[in-house]
Structure formats: C-alpha cells, structure tokens
N, C-alpha and C positions, 0 to 999 in steps of 0.2 A: 182627380178626374171623376166626375159623376157618372152614373149608369148610362145616361143618354149619350154623353160624349164617348164613353167606351163602346157603345153600340155603333155610333157613327164610325169610329175607327175600325171596328170589326167589319162593318159593311165595306168600308174603303179597302181594307186588306183583302177581303174575300171576293169582292166584285168590281173593284176599281172605280167605284163611284166617289167623286169628290165630296169630302165631308161638308164643304160649304153649300152644296146643293141639297143636302139631307135636311128636311124640315120635320119637326117632331109630330105634326098633326096630319101629314099627308099619308094616304095609303101606300103601303110598300109597293104595290103594283105600279104606282106612278113613276117608280125608278127603273121600270123594266124588269122587275123581279117576277117571273112567272111562278106558278105553284111549285115547281120543282126547285127553283132558286130559293123560294121562301122556306121550303122544307130544309134545304141545305143550311140556310141561315139559322133556323131553329136548332139544328144539330150543332152548329158552330157556337150558338149562344149557350147551349147546355154545357158544352165542353169548356168554353171560355170562363163562364161564371160558376162552373161546378154545381149546377142545379139540374133538376129534372122538371121539365115543363109538363104540367098535367095535360092529358089529351083534351079535357073539357075546356081548356083555356087557349088552345092553339089557334083560335079564331081571331086572336089579337092581330090587327092589321096596320097599326101605326107604330112609329118608333116610341111615341109617348106612352102608348098602351103597353108595349112590350117592356119598356124601362120600368113602368110601374109594377108590372107582374114580376119582373126580376127582383125588384126591391122587396116586394112582398115575400117572395120565396127565400130571399137571403136573410131576412130578419131572424128566423129560427136558428140559422147557422151562427149568427153573431152572438147569440145568447149562450 
C-alpha cells in the first residue's frame, strides 16, 4: 500500500469518509474537515507514520501534498 492509500485509510478510520470519495488533489476542506479536524488528522498522521511534521509545512492542504511530505520525511528513516 502506498502512502496516499494509507492516508485515505487513515482518514476513513478517523472521520468515516469513504475512501472512494477521497481525491488526491482536492483540498481537505472539501471533505468537511475544519481546521480542528485537520489538526487532528495531522496528529494522527504523525503517530501512524512515526514522523514529526515540521510546523513550516503544516499548510499542506491536499492528500497528494501530504503524501509527498510524508514520503520526504520517511526517506531518512529508511537509510
């Protein structure tokens, strides 16, 4: 399972949104995730992927952007 698919599953588990409705390039707000829900999602992402999202990059607002950031942060862990 790639990062984007893992994110979709995490959102489904956390917020009950059908994974088929989640599109990579739509803003997270399009799914009814307000700023509090988006903050909760970021905490869940950090825990699930065992990463620390930098404050400077927490403005990522699409699944594709978030998946790319996660992949960038996971590269050093793989080495």
